[in-house]
C-alpha positions as CSV (number, residue, x, y, z in Angstrom):
1,M,13.5,172.4,-63.0
2,L,13.9,169.0,-61.4
3,F,16.4,166.3,-62.4
4,N,13.6,163.8,-62.1
5,S,11.2,165.7,-64.3
6,H,10.3,164.9,-67.9
7,E,11.3,168.4,-69.0
8,F,14.8,167.8,-67.8
9,L,15.3,164.2,-68.8
10,F,13.8,164.5,-72.3
11,F,14.3,168.2,-73.2
12,L,17.0,170.2,-71.4
13,L,19.6,167.4,-70.8
14,P,19.6,166.2,-74.4
15,L,19.7,169.8,-75.6
16,V,22.7,170.6,-73.4
17,L,24.7,167.5,-74.5
18,V,23.9,168.0,-78.2
19,G,24.8,171.7,-78.2
20,Y,27.9,171.0,-76.1
21,Y,29.4,168.2,-78.1
22,L,27.9,168.4,-81.6
23,L,26.8,171.9,-82.5
24,L,29.0,174.5,-80.9
25,P,32.8,175.2,-81.2
26,K,34.8,174.4,-78.1
27,G,35.2,178.1,-77.3
28,W,31.5,178.6,-77.0
29,R,30.9,175.7,-74.6
30,H,31.0,177.7,-71.3
31,G,28.6,180.3,-72.8
32,W,26.3,177.5,-73.8
33,L,26.4,176.0,-70.3
34,V,25.6,179.4,-68.8
35,A,22.6,179.9,-71.0
36,C,21.3,176.4,-70.3
37,S,21.9,176.8,-66.6
38,Y,19.9,180.0,-66.5
39,V,17.1,178.2,-68.4
40,F,17.3,175.4,-65.8
41,Y,17.2,177.9,-62.9
42,G,14.6,180.3,-64.4
43,W,12.2,177.4,-65.2
44,W,11.1,177.7,-61.5
45,D,10.8,181.5,-61.6
46,Y,12.7,183.6,-64.1
47,R,12.6,186.7,-61.9
48,Y,15.2,185.3,-59.6
49,C,17.8,184.9,-62.3
50,G,18.6,188.5,-61.7
51,L,19.8,187.6,-58.1
52,L,22.0,184.9,-59.5
53,L,23.5,187.3,-62.1
54,L,23.9,190.1,-59.5
55,A,25.9,187.8,-57.1
56,T,28.0,186.6,-60.0
57,L,28.8,190.1,-61.2
58,I,29.7,191.5,-57.7
59,D,31.9,188.6,-56.8
60,Y,33.6,188.6,-60.2
61,I,34.5,192.3,-59.9
62,A,35.5,192.0,-56.2
63,G,37.7,189.0,-56.9
64,G,39.4,190.7,-59.8
65,R,40.0,193.9,-57.7
66,I,41.4,191.9,-54.8
67,A,43.9,190.2,-57.1
68,A,44.8,193.5,-58.9
69,T,45.7,195.6,-55.9
70,A,48.6,195.3,-53.5
71,D,47.0,197.5,-50.9
72,P,45.9,195.3,-47.9
73,V,43.2,197.9,-46.9
74,R,41.7,198.0,-50.4
75,K,41.8,194.2,-50.6
76,K,39.9,193.9,-47.4
77,R,37.3,196.5,-48.6
78,W,36.6,194.5,-51.8
79,L,36.4,191.3,-49.7
80,C,33.9,192.9,-47.4
81,L,31.8,194.1,-50.4
82,S,31.7,190.5,-51.6
83,I,30.8,188.9,-48.3
84,C,28.3,191.6,-47.3
85,S,26.5,191.5,-50.7
86,D,26.2,187.7,-50.7
87,M,25.2,187.4,-47.0
88,G,22.9,190.4,-47.4
89,M,20.9,188.7,-50.2
90,L,20.9,185.4,-48.3
91,G,19.9,187.1,-45.0
92,F,17.1,189.2,-46.5
93,F,15.3,186.4,-48.3
94,K,15.9,183.7,-45.7
95,Y,15.8,185.4,-42.3
96,Y,13.9,188.7,-42.7
97,D,10.5,187.3,-41.7
98,L,12.0,185.3,-38.8
99,G,13.7,188.4,-37.5
100,A,10.7,190.7,-38.0
101,G,8.3,188.2,-36.4
102,T,10.6,187.7,-33.4
103,L,11.0,191.5,-33.0
104,N,7.3,192.0,-33.2
105,A,6.7,189.3,-30.6
106,V,9.2,190.9,-28.2
107,A,7.7,194.4,-28.8
108,H,4.2,193.0,-28.1
109,W,5.4,191.3,-24.9
110,A,7.1,194.6,-23.8
111,G,3.9,196.5,-24.3
112,A,5.1,198.5,-27.4
113,G,2.2,197.3,-29.6
114,A,2.4,194.9,-32.5
115,G,3.6,195.3,-36.1
116,V,7.0,197.0,-35.5
117,L,8.2,195.5,-38.8
118,P,5.9,194.2,-41.5
119,L,6.1,190.6,-42.5
120,L,6.9,190.3,-46.2
121,H,6.2,186.6,-46.6
122,L,9.2,186.3,-49.0
123,I,9.5,183.3,-51.3
124,L,13.0,181.8,-50.8
125,P,14.8,181.7,-54.1
126,V,15.7,178.1,-54.9
127,G,19.4,177.3,-54.2
128,I,20.3,180.8,-52.8
129,S,22.0,179.2,-49.8
130,F,24.3,177.1,-52.1
131,Y,25.2,179.6,-54.9
132,T,25.9,182.5,-52.5
133,F,28.3,180.3,-50.5
134,Q,29.9,179.1,-53.7
135,S,30.3,182.5,-55.3
136,M,31.5,184.1,-52.1
137,S,34.3,181.5,-51.7
138,Y,35.8,182.9,-55.0
139,S,36.7,186.3,-53.5
140,I,37.7,184.7,-50.1
141,D,40.1,182.3,-51.8
142,I,41.7,185.0,-54.0
143,Y,42.1,187.1,-50.8
144,R,43.8,184.2,-49.1
145,G,46.0,183.5,-52.1
146,H,44.4,180.1,-52.6
147,A,43.0,180.9,-56.1
148,R,43.7,183.0,-59.1
149,P,41.1,185.2,-60.9
150,A,38.9,183.6,-63.6
151,K,40.0,184.0,-67.2
152,S,36.8,185.7,-68.1
153,F,33.4,186.7,-66.8
154,I,31.8,183.8,-68.8
155,D,34.1,181.3,-67.2
156,F,33.2,182.6,-63.7
157,A,29.5,182.7,-64.6
158,C,29.8,179.1,-65.7
159,Y,31.3,178.2,-62.4
160,V,28.6,179.9,-60.3
161,S,25.6,178.9,-62.4
162,L,26.6,175.4,-63.5
163,F,23.3,173.6,-63.5
164,P,24.3,170.2,-62.1
165,Q,25.1,171.6,-58.7
166,L,23.5,175.0,-58.8
167,V,20.5,174.5,-56.5
168,A,21.5,171.8,-54.0
169,G,25.2,171.3,-54.2
170,P,27.7,169.9,-53.7
171,I,29.2,173.3,-52.8
172,V,32.2,173.4,-55.1
173,R,34.9,176.0,-54.4
174,Y,36.4,178.0,-57.3
175,H,39.9,176.6,-56.8
176,E,38.5,173.1,-57.2
177,L,37.2,173.9,-60.7
178,D,39.7,176.6,-61.8
179,N,42.0,174.3,-63.8
180,Q,39.0,172.4,-65.2
181,L,37.5,175.6,-66.5
182,R,40.7,176.3,-68.3
183,V,41.4,172.8,-69.6
184,R,39.5,169.5,-69.0
185,S,39.3,166.2,-70.6
186,H,36.3,164.4,-72.1
187,S,36.2,160.7,-72.6
188,W,33.8,157.8,-72.9
189,A,35.0,156.5,-69.5
190,K,34.0,159.8,-67.9
191,A,30.7,159.8,-69.6
192,G,30.0,156.2,-68.7
193,A,30.9,156.8,-65.0
194,G,28.7,160.0,-65.1
195,L,25.7,158.2,-66.6
196,T,26.1,155.4,-64.0
197,L,26.1,157.9,-61.1
198,F,23.2,159.8,-62.6
199,V,21.0,156.7,-63.0
200,L,21.9,155.4,-59.5
201,G,21.1,158.8,-58.0
202,L,17.8,159.0,-59.8
203,A,16.9,155.5,-58.5
204,K,17.8,156.6,-54.9
205,K,15.4,159.5,-55.3
206,V,12.4,158.0,-57.1
207,V,12.5,154.4,-56.0
208,L,13.7,154.8,-52.4
209,A,13.4,158.3,-51.0
210,D,10.0,159.0,-52.5
211,A,8.7,155.5,-51.4
212,V,9.4,156.1,-47.7
213,A,8.4,159.8,-47.8
214,P,4.6,159.0,-47.1
215,M,5.6,157.1,-43.9
216,A,7.6,160.1,-42.7
217,D,4.9,162.6,-43.6
218,W,2.2,160.5,-42.0
219,G,4.1,160.3,-38.7
220,F,5.0,164.0,-38.4
221,S,1.4,165.0,-39.2
222,Q,-0.2,163.0,-36.3
223,A,-1.7,164.9,-33.4
224,A,-0.8,162.2,-31.0
225,I,1.4,159.4,-32.3
226,G,2.2,156.1,-30.5
227,L,5.6,154.5,-30.0
228,A,5.5,152.2,-33.1
229,G,4.3,154.9,-35.4
230,A,6.8,157.5,-34.1
231,W,9.9,155.3,-34.4
232,S,9.0,153.8,-37.8
233,S,8.2,157.3,-39.2
234,L,11.4,158.7,-37.9
235,M,13.3,155.8,-39.4
236,A,11.5,156.5,-42.7
237,Y,12.6,160.2,-42.6
238,T,16.1,159.2,-41.7
239,L,16.3,157.2,-44.9
240,Q,14.3,159.7,-47.0
241,I,16.7,162.6,-46.3
242,Y,19.8,160.4,-47.0
243,F,18.6,158.9,-50.2
244,D,17.0,162.1,-51.4
245,F,20.0,164.3,-50.8
246,S,22.8,161.8,-51.6
247,G,20.8,160.9,-54.7
248,Y,20.8,164.5,-55.9
249,S,24.5,164.8,-55.2
250,D,25.2,161.6,-57.2
251,M,23.1,163.0,-60.1
252,A,25.0,166.3,-59.9
253,V,28.4,164.6,-60.0
254,G,27.2,162.3,-62.8
255,L,26.0,165.3,-64.9
256,G,29.3,167.0,-64.2
257,L,31.3,164.0,-65.5
258,M,29.2,164.0,-68.7
259,L,30.5,167.5,-69.3
260,G,34.1,166.7,-68.3
261,F,33.9,168.2,-64.7
262,Q,34.9,166.3,-61.6
263,F,33.0,167.4,-58.5
264,P,33.9,166.2,-55.0
265,Q,32.1,163.4,-53.2
266,N,29.4,164.7,-50.9
267,F,28.3,161.6,-49.0
268,H,30.4,158.6,-47.9
269,S,28.1,156.1,-46.1
270,P,27.4,158.5,-43.2
271,Y,25.1,156.0,-41.3
272,K,28.1,153.7,-41.0
273,S,29.8,156.2,-38.7
274,A,30.9,155.2,-35.2
275,S,30.8,158.7,-33.8
276,I,29.2,162.1,-34.5
277,S,32.6,163.5,-35.4
278,E,33.0,160.8,-38.0
279,F,29.4,161.4,-39.2
280,W,30.3,164.9,-40.1
281,T,33.2,163.8,-42.2
282,R,30.8,161.6,-44.2
283,W,27.5,163.7,-44.4
284,H,27.2,166.7,-46.7
285,I,31.0,166.8,-47.0
286,S,31.1,169.9,-49.1
287,L,29.1,172.0,-46.5
288,S,31.0,170.5,-43.5
289,S,34.4,171.4,-45.1
290,W,33.1,174.8,-46.1
291,L,31.9,175.6,-42.5
292,R,35.2,174.3,-41.2
293,D,37.4,176.4,-43.5
294,Y,35.4,179.6,-43.7
295,L,33.8,179.7,-40.2
296,Y,35.4,177.3,-37.7
297,V,39.0,178.1,-38.5
298,P,38.5,181.9,-38.7
299,L,36.8,181.7,-35.3
300,G,40.0,180.2,-33.9
301,G,39.5,176.5,-34.5
302,N,41.3,174.5,-31.9
303,R,44.2,177.0,-31.7
304,K,43.0,178.9,-28.6
305,G,42.6,176.3,-25.9
306,A,40.2,173.6,-25.1
307,V,37.2,175.8,-24.0
308,R,37.4,178.0,-27.0
309,T,37.5,174.9,-29.2
310,Y,34.3,173.6,-27.7
311,V,32.7,177.0,-28.1
312,N,33.8,177.3,-31.7
313,L,32.4,173.8,-32.5
314,F,29.1,174.7,-31.0
315,L,28.9,178.1,-32.8
316,T,29.8,176.6,-36.1
317,M,27.1,173.9,-35.9
318,L,24.6,176.4,-34.5
319,L,25.1,178.7,-37.6
320,G,25.1,175.6,-39.8
321,G,21.7,174.8,-38.5
322,L,20.5,178.3,-39.1
323,W,21.9,178.1,-42.7
324,H,19.4,175.4,-43.3
325,G,16.4,177.6,-42.6
326,A,14.8,180.4,-40.6
327,S,13.4,178.2,-37.9
328,W,14.0,177.6,-34.3
329,T,14.0,173.8,-34.9
330,F,16.9,174.2,-37.3
331,M,18.8,176.2,-34.7
332,L,18.0,173.5,-32.1
333,W,19.3,170.8,-34.6
334,G,22.5,172.8,-35.0
335,A,22.9,173.3,-31.3
336,Y,22.3,169.6,-30.7
337,H,25.0,168.5,-33.1
338,G,27.4,171.3,-31.8
339,A,26.9,170.0,-28.2
340,L,27.6,166.4,-29.3
341,L,30.7,167.4,-31.2
342,A,32.0,169.4,-28.2
343,L,31.4,166.5,-25.8
344,E,33.2,164.1,-28.2
345,R,36.1,166.5,-28.4
346,M,36.3,166.5,-24.7
347,N,36.6,162.7,-24.9
348,G,39.5,162.8,-27.4
349,K,37.1,162.7,-30.5
350,R,35.9,159.3,-29.4
351,G,32.2,158.5,-29.8
352,F,29.9,158.0,-26.8
353,G,30.1,154.2,-27.1
354,W,33.8,154.1,-27.8
355,R,34.3,151.1,-25.5
356,L,31.8,149.0,-27.4
357,P,32.4,146.9,-30.4
358,R,32.2,149.0,-33.6
359,P,28.8,147.6,-34.8
360,L,27.3,148.8,-31.5
361,Q,29.1,152.1,-31.8
362,V,27.5,152.5,-35.2
363,G,24.1,151.6,-33.9
364,L,24.4,154.2,-31.0
365,T,25.5,156.9,-33.4
366,F,22.7,156.1,-35.8
367,V,20.2,156.6,-32.9
368,L,21.8,159.9,-31.9
369,V,21.6,161.1,-35.5
370,M,17.9,160.0,-35.7
371,F,17.1,162.1,-32.6
372,G,18.7,165.0,-34.4
373,W,16.4,164.4,-37.4
374,V,13.4,164.9,-35.2
375,L,14.6,168.5,-34.6
376,F,15.3,168.9,-38.3
377,R,12.0,167.6,-39.7
378,A,9.5,169.0,-37.1
379,P,7.8,171.9,-38.8
380,T,7.3,173.8,-35.4
381,L,8.2,173.5,-31.8
382,D,4.7,172.1,-31.1
383,G,5.3,169.4,-33.8
384,L,8.6,168.6,-32.2
385,A,6.9,168.2,-28.8
386,R,4.3,165.8,-30.3
387,M,6.8,163.6,-32.0
388,S,9.1,163.6,-28.9
389,K,6.2,162.4,-26.8
390,G,5.5,159.6,-29.3
391,L,9.1,158.5,-29.3
392,A,9.1,158.4,-25.5
393,G,5.9,156.3,-25.5
394,F,3.6,158.9,-23.8
395,H,0.8,157.8,-26.1
396,G,1.3,154.1,-25.7
397,W,2.3,151.6,-28.4
398,G,-0.1,153.0,-31.0
399,N,-0.3,152.2,-34.6
400,A,2.4,152.2,-37.2
401,Y,2.0,153.2,-40.9
402,P,-0.7,151.0,-42.4
403,L,0.3,148.0,-44.5
404,A,-2.9,148.1,-46.6
405,E,-2.7,149.0,-50.3
406,A,0.5,150.8,-51.2
407,G,1.7,150.6,-47.6
408,A,3.3,147.3,-48.2
409,L,5.6,148.8,-50.9
410,N,6.5,151.7,-48.5
411,W,7.5,149.2,-45.8
412,A,9.5,147.1,-48.3
413,A,11.4,150.2,-49.4
414,L,12.1,151.0,-45.8
415,L,13.6,147.6,-45.1
416,F,15.5,147.5,-48.3
417,G,16.9,151.0,-47.6
418,L,18.1,149.9,-44.2
419,A,19.9,147.0,-45.7
420,L,21.6,149.3,-48.3
421,V,22.8,151.9,-45.8
422,F,24.4,149.4,-43.5
423,A,25.4,146.4,-45.6
424,A,26.0,147.6,-49.2
425,K,28.6,149.7,-51.0
426,N,27.7,153.3,-51.6
427,T,27.5,154.6,-55.2
428,W,31.0,155.9,-55.2
429,E,32.3,152.5,-54.3
430,I,30.6,150.9,-57.3
431,R,32.9,150.8,-60.3
432,W,31.5,151.3,-63.7
433,Q,32.1,148.3,-66.0
434,P,32.0,149.0,-69.7
435,S,30.1,145.8,-70.7
436,C,26.9,144.8,-72.3
437,R,25.6,143.3,-69.0
438,W,26.4,146.5,-67.1
439,A,24.7,148.7,-69.8
440,A,21.6,146.4,-69.8
441,G,21.3,146.6,-66.0
442,L,21.7,150.4,-66.1
443,A,19.1,150.7,-68.8
444,L,16.7,148.5,-66.9
445,L,17.1,150.6,-63.7
446,F,16.5,153.7,-65.7
447,L,13.3,152.3,-67.2
448,I,12.1,151.4,-63.7
449,C,12.7,155.0,-62.7
450,L,10.7,156.2,-65.7
451,A,7.9,153.8,-64.9
452,V,7.7,155.2,-61.3
453,L,7.8,158.8,-62.7
454,L,4.9,158.0,-65.0
455,V,2.8,156.7,-62.0
456,N,3.8,159.4,-59.5
457,T,4.2,163.2,-59.9
458,S,7.8,164.4,-59.8
459,S,8.6,165.5,-56.3
460,P,11.1,168.3,-55.4
461,F,14.3,167.3,-53.7
462,L,14.3,168.1,-49.9
463,Y,17.3,170.4,-50.0
464,F,15.6,172.7,-52.6
465,Q,13.9,174.4,-49.6
466,F,17.3,175.3,-48.1
């Protein structure tokens, strides 16, 4: 189910809030949220609810056994069970076909024939990359002594399946919600702030991200694109992925606040960064910190000398790219950012334009990030080559996205989006004001979003595919 769908806005969300606040006793609230979250998840395909339940059950048992035993060997065995089960599910659904296809190609090249392993053409369960990381962090944090076991299976199931951030984050670790699952406050101030974030996030998605999406799709589908079309389409995708994903995160955090939960900020004006290192402290913060704490640090971090630090940075980002999808372009995107981070670390964490005034540093970093989005968005290596040639001007100036008909609105959204990312406050910096004027403005923005949704079909969020 989509946050920007009529089923969610007019059916599930009101049902969740009415049941949570008006119909059920406080002791039943977590069970109600679990039930509603499974409806939310199963709306797409109810068969994959079993995977979610299986991951929840294994990690709940493993975490409890890790906490209950004093034997280090047994603790490690339970931890391995948790990690292997989560990574096994993720790896099978996400990477089996890539691995099988690669192995078949190598076997064919070596003369061993074709079809060593059958391609299963698996459908990737929505959100599996997010909920496996989130569930797995429970047993890891208990093993490290950073968290205590959940009070009950229902509490833990509520943590794993909580619908606001179930399918696209932010990735919330158990110790961040542990106390909130035991005791949390509910207030009109929280609800108002949550509603504000939700509506602003919805507007980011349906008014901005979806408006520039046709420009991006047009550019990346061209067989031979010119300089103007390539750069404008890449700019459109750069804004689309930001407003789409940060919009989802804002909506998730807003929904959490409506239910009394406080989730961490996931985006903090990333395109205002003056270096790639700074960019990764502002973009998809929950994933960046997860990779740092559960991958980069265990690899040795910066504790084993300069060369090992550079290698660890590169490997962390390479695996972070692979996490996004079973594609060589995602791996190249991860390798690209890993190499940039390593080069900046060699230069004392300073950006490539560190001698320039900050506005120029920000501009240079923005262009470097855009180059990365070419790798991220290109569907194939051939598509990557076509767009790269267009950006380099191999096909001349060419044509940009047409201004005729709805094209003018797409261009207006592009220009307005650029102004927002560089000159405006982000949604976390906007303070909710309990006033009639604020409520009227929020209601008007929500009505605009509904009007857009009536005209256009609800589109999935980009990160649903990861």
